[in-house]
N, C-alpha and C positions, 0 to 999 in steps of 0.2 A: 346948361352948360354943357360942353363936348368933354366928357371926362378921359376920353382916350387922348384928344389933344394935351390935356391937362396933365394926364400920367406922361406923356411924352416930353412935355416942357419939364417936370419934375425930374424925370432921368437926366435929362439936360443938365440941369441944375445940380443934381448927386454928381454925375460925374465929372463936373466943373470944380467940382469941390466946396460946393453950396448946400449942406444938407438941410439948413435951416430953412432956406427958399424950398427947397424940394419938399418939406415936412406940410408948410404951410399950403403948398399945392394938392398934397395928397389928402391931406385930413378932410376937405368936404368932400372928396370922393370914398373913403373909407365909411364916412356917415352914410353915403347914398347906398353904397353896396359893400356891407359889411362881411359879405361870404368873398369878398375878391380877395383871393389868398396872394396873387401876385403885388397888388397893392398894399395890401398888409404887411408884405416881406419888404418892400421898398422903404415904406413907412418906417418899419423899427430899423432898418438899416440908417436910414437918416437921422433919427433919434440917437441911436447908436454913436453915429459919425459926429454929433453935435452936443454929446454929452447928455443928452437928456435922457439919463439911464432908466427911471422910473416908467416913463413913457414907451421905452424899447423895451422893458422888461413885460408891460402889459399887453403889446402887440404880440409879443414872441411867444408868452404864454397861450394866448389864443390860437395861435399858429400850432401849438404844439397840442395843444387841447382837441384841435379840429383834427390833427394828423400826426399821431403820435411818431410813423415812421419819417417824418420830418428832419432827417438829419441835418441839414442846414440848420433850420431853424433850432435846435437843439443846440448845435454848437455855437450861434451868436448869443442865445440865451444862455449859457455857460459861460462865454465871455462876458456879457452884461453882467452877469452876477459876480463875476471875478473881479471885473472894474467899480463894483460898488462894494467891495471886500467882503464879499460873501462866498468864501473859495470853497466850503463844505457842501453849499447850494450846488454851486456853480460844478463841483465833480461828477456829480449826478449826471447832467446833462450833456457834458463832455465825454464821458464815459459811453453814452447812449450814441452821441455821435461817431466816436471813433471805432465803436462796435460793429455801428452801419456801413462805415466809409474808413475802416481802417488804412487803406492807401493813400489818403489824404494826409500828407505831410502836416499841414496847418491842424489839422485835428489833432494828432498825436502829439505834436509841439505843445500845445493849448493845454492837454493832459496831462502832460509830463510836468508841466511848468506846474500847474495848480496842485498835482500830487506831490510835488516836494514842497510847496507851500504849506499844505495842509501837515504832512508829514507824520510819522508813527503809523500806527494801527487804525486811526480816524481816516485813513486816505484807501484802507482795505487794499487789496491785492492789486499789486500793477499789471498792466499789459504785458505781454510778453513782445519783445523787443525783436525785431527782426535783425539780423546779422549784417552789417554792413557790407 
């Protein structure tokens, strides 16, 4: 099997709005190359986009475990946990992503949304917001 060709096909499916087909192509690649972070990230995104949230969480936790400085993996893991109605768990990962890459408005928007959902003292201190 030509993994690079399959990865490229999966990317085309993903970008065309067919994350389920992308995931089907990526699953055998990640089995053969479990250390390939690029494939794992696209697979996690495909699972997230196709609402296979438990599978997305598994892939994202693997990425975060391997590279705790991967702000994007923390962000998508936080978003996944948010969609799974686990906002307290999501908050940790969204805070990490925003702390590492605070200029990303998607990160800060997601963080504020989950902080307001959790509310009260459970949310902890809010990141200082920059003046507009």
